[in-house]
N, C-alpha and C positions, 0 to 999 in steps of 0.2 A: 503494500499501501504506499503512495505518495500524499505528498503532503502537500496542499495547496493551500497562499493567501489568496481572501477573494475580499476586492478592493472595492467597496462602493461608491460611487459620484452622483454628486446631484447639482441641482440648481438652489441653492441655500435661500434665494429669498420665495422660490420656491415651498421648500421645506416650510421655511415660515409663514405660508399663510396657508397651509393647511388646516383646514376646521378639525375641531375635537369630531366628529367621526371618521375623516380622510384618518389623524393619526391614530384612530383606533383602529381599523381594517389593515393600517400601517404595519402595526403590534401583532395582530393577529396572523397577517401574514406569514412576518418572521416569527412566529411559533411555528404556521405551518412550514416553512421549511427547514425549523430546528427539527422538529417531528421527523420530518421525512429524512432528513440526514441523521437522523440518529447519534449515536455513539459517535460517528462519524465525523461530526460536528463538535472542535475540543476549544472551542472559544470564538468569539467576541463580542464586539464591543459597539453603540453609538457613540460618534465621537462630539464634543464639543463645536461649537462654529468655528470657522476658520480666522474667523476674527483674534481669537483665544488663543489661538499658535500663539508658537517664539521660535526664532527658527536660529541656524547657529551656526556662521559661515566661516570658514578658515581662509586668511587674509595672506598665507604664509609665514613665514621665520615666527611660527606657533602660535601667534599673535588671534584671538576670534570673535569676529563683531555677534555683536547679537539685534536681534531686530524684530521686531511685535509684527503678528502676520504670516500666512503661508510661506511656505519654499518656493512655489511660483504662483500665480495670478493669472488664473485660469475663469472660464463662462462657468465652467463644476467645479464642485469643492468634493473632497472628498469626507465623507459624515459616518460610514464608518465600515467596520471589516467581520473579518469570519478566518479562522484556521481551521481547515478539514480536511481530513484524511479520505484518500478514495482513488481505488481499485488503479484508474485512468484518468487521463486530462478531458476524457470522455464525457468520462460517472463526474465528474466535477462541472464540468457545463449541465450535466442534466439538471445535477444539486443544484446549481446559479442558477438557471433559471426561473425558478421556484422561487426566486428575490422579487415581493412586490413595487421595489424602484422600478422593476422593468418596466412596467405594466403604468408606470406614470406619468410619458410622453419626455420625462428631461431627466431620466436617469440613465445610470449605463452600469458595467460591470468589469473590473479588471479582474481577471486570476493568475494567480501565477507560482509558478511552482516552487518551492523551498526543497532546497541546496541540501540534499542528507550529507555531511559530514564520514561520516562513519556507522 
């Protein structure tokens, strides 16, 4: 079994504008995702908004520069993640396809294999 990181992206303004009913439906979608993944869903969390991010950059010479905000400015923000274990990429894709953000019209999901060093 391989491990995959599933990154959930979307438009923060649209997330912030969700009604209580929309929010509850999305939460139910995540519960369904977790149930479908069973013990293969190793971890997952919703993230605070990108405005709360702190970015560190190396400036050379060992000096770090700290800035407020996300690493990159983009239309879509990282809103949450899951770490899953799946038989292969196809199985990870099938599981990720259940995420409710994919039916919102503004969300996207990135799936990345996790390197196994041993």
